[in-house]
N, C-alpha and C positions, 0 to 999 in steps of 0.2 A: 659327512664323510662320503666322498665319491667312491663308489665301487664299480666294478666292471658291469654289473647288472644295471646300475643307475645310468652309467654312461651309454649303454646300449638302449635303454629306455628313452633317454633324451635324444639320442641320434635317430631312433625310429620316429619320434614325434616330429623332429625337424624335417625328416624325409617325407613324412606324411603331409606336413604343412606345405612343403615345396611342391609336392605332387598336386595338392588341391589348388594352390595358386596357379600353377601351370595349366591345370584343367579349366580353371575359371577364366583365365586370359584367352585360351583357345575358344571356349564356349562364347565368350563375349564377342569375339571377332565373328564367329560363325553366325550367331543369332542377330547381330547387327546387319550383316549382309542379307540374311533371310528376310529380316524386317523390311529392308528397302526393296528387294526384288521379288519376293514370293507373293503369289495370289492365292495360295492354297488355304482352304478353310482350316480353322483351328478347332472346330467343333464337329460333332457327328450327331446322327439321329438318336443314338442310344448312349447309355453311360450315365455316370453321376454328374451332378453340377459341381463346378469349382468356384469358390468364392475367396477373394482376397481384398486387401485394402492397401492404400499407399498415401503418402503425405509429403509435403514439402519438396525438397530437392530429389527425394527418392522416386517421385513420380516420373522423372526423366529417365530413370533406369529400370522402372518396373516392367517395361516391355520385354526385357531380357528374360525375366521369370516367366512371363506369359508365353513368349516364343518357345521356351524350353518345355512348357506344358503342351503347347500346340505341336511340338515336334515328337511327342511321345508315341509309343506303339499302340496305346489306347487313347482316344480323344474323349473329352467330356461332351455332354449334350449342351452345356452352357458354361461360359467363363464370364464371371461378373467381377468387375473392379469397382470398389466403393470408394468415393472421394468425399471428403467433408469440407472442402474449400471451393466455394462457388467460382472464384476467379480462375482457379486451375481448371475446374470443370468446364468453364466456358472458353478456355484457351488451352486445349489439350496439346501436348507435344505431338508433332507429326507422326512419331512412332506409334502412338496410341490411336491416332486417327486412321492410320493404315490398318491397324489390327481390328478396328471396328468394322472395316469393310470385309474382314475375314471371319467375323463372328463374335468378336469381343463385345460385351455389354459394359458400358461405363455409366454408373449411376451416382447421383448426389444424395448424401445422407447426413444426418446429425453425427457429430463426433462422439463415438463411444470408446475412444482409446483403442487398445488392441482388440477389444471385443467387436470392433467395426468389421473385422474380417468375416464374421458370421451373423451377428445380431440383426443387422438390417435385412438380411435374407430371410430370417425367421419372421420378421414383421411383414415383409412383402408377400409371403406365400400363405395362402389360406389352407391349402392341403399339401402335404409332403408325399410325393409319389416316387421320388428318386433320392438316393443317399446324397449327402453333401460332403464334399472334400474341401478342406481349408488349406491354403498355402500362404507362405510369407513372401513379401514382395522383394526380398533381397537374396533369394536363393536361386540356384541354377539346378533344376531337377533333371535327373537322368531319364533316359528314354522309357524305362520300364517302371518309373515312379508311380504313375496312375494305374497301369495295368496290374501291377502287383497288389495294390490296394483293392482294386475292383475284383480281382480274382479271389482274394481272401474273403471279400464280402459275398461272392457267389457261393462259397463253401459254407459260410455261416453268417446269415443275415441278421442275427440277434446280437452280434458283438460290435464293439467299436474297434476299428482296425487302424493301426498307426505304424509308422516306420521307426519311431524313436520313443522309448519309454524309460522311466526310472522305476525303481522299486521303493515304495514307501517304507520308511523305517520307523518303528515305534518302540519306545523304551518305557516300560510300565504302562501307563495310560496316556503318555505324551508323545506327540509326533516329534521326531528328531529334526534338526535343521535341514533344510532342503539340500544344502551342500553335501550332506552325509548320505543322501539317497543315491545309490550306485545305478549305473545304466543297466537296464534289463539285459540278460544274457540267455534268454529262452523265448520261445514263441507260443507258449501255452497261455490261454486266457487266465487272468488272475485279478482278483479284487484289489491287490496291492500294486498292480501296474499303474503308473502315473504317466499318462501320455504327455508328450511335448510337441506342440503344434508346429514347430519350426521345420520339421522334416515331412510334414503332411499327415493328415488324419482323415479317415472316412467315418462319417456318422450316419447310422441307418435312419430311415424315415421315422420309425417309432420313437427314437431318442429325440429327434428334432421337435416332435410335438411336445414332449415333456419339457424340453429346454425352453421352448417358447412360453409355456405356461409358467415357468419359473420367473419370467419377467426380468426386470432390470436391477434386482437386488445386488448384483455384482458391483454396482456403482458405489455402494457403501462398504463393501467387504474386501473386494479385490479388483479395484478399478484398473490397475495396470498389469494384472496377471490373469489373462483369460484362461490359461491352462488350469489354474486352480478352480475356477468356476465350472469349467467343462468336466473336470475330473470329479468334483464333489457331486455334481448333478448326475453323473454316470453312477456313482455309488448309491445315491439316494433313490434312484429309479431302477436299480438292479441290472445295470448294463456293465458287463465285464469288458476289460480292455485287452486286446491281443496285439502283440507286436508281430509284424509280417514275417520277419526273419529272426533267427536266434540272436543276432547281433544288432544293436541299434545302428541306424543308418545316419550318416552325417554327410550332407551335400555341400558343394562349394558355394561360397558367398560371392555375390556380385562385387567385383573390386571397387573399393572406395565407399561402400555403403555403411561401414561401421556397424554392422548388424549385431554384433555380440554385446553391445552396450546394455540394452534392456535385459538380455538374458543373464549377464553377470550380476546386474542389480537385483534381479528376481531370485538369484541364488543366495543373496545375502540377507541382511537384516530386513530390508524392505519386503522381500519375498516371504520370509518367515512370518512377518507381521500380518501379511495378507492371508497366509494359510491359517494363522491363529484366529483371525476374525471370521474366516469362512467355515472352517471345520468345527462343528459343534461337538460336545461330549457324546451326543447320540451318534454322530458320524464316526467318531473314533471307536465307540463301542461296536458299531456295525462292522468296522474293519476287523476288530479283534474277534468278533463272533464267527468270522469265517474260518478261524482256526488254521490260518496260514502264516508261517513265520518266515 
């Protein structure tokens, strides 16, 4: 039954989507021009490292994400793009070749699925001296995206900081389906916060060391859901997750990247199965022991 409240809700959603599409189109034009004409460095002497991966046809548009990061009010000290296809690596699009001259690092790696955005970085580094920020290759990040993450880290270096999180829901001693986990609506650190990497996450150096030690067990439990692995390792190693703002942030997608496919899949049966394989009874008991509902 349609009510005035439902009509307003749907109208607001359509207006929101129209606004995001318009923003994405405008940003695509702007960053395409910047990529052709700019010679400005996209990295700085200080700041966190940024790591992301791309594959297939999306490699041709990944430069837009990288340009959006390089256009931010805070620049990273490194931006690393991991590719798992030797042919693409050896024949980079001109857009990425231009970015390499401005500070982008492009590296070849084994395919770890969505875990490729961070795991090769762990393997490549002997010591972690700066925090790591992960990004998705199909997003257009706004100018304060990195500065807000880094500012939050400067306040508390023991937390994992993210722009978008859900709240883990437990019924009895069972985790509820992922689709029932609502978006976080507060910015306090909480063991029940479940980070979502799509909007960007900052991981402190101490956590990176633990994550590296955990190895590649994600390949048997959650091979297509890196968020599950990152969250369970935060829990097991005592790192709480904090959302930067009270409301979860959603950034525009690069037009034509079909970026929501894996996300929707991971909120369904596939995602729930990966959660069930990854979170042990001891993990759920640890969540319950925090006495947070």
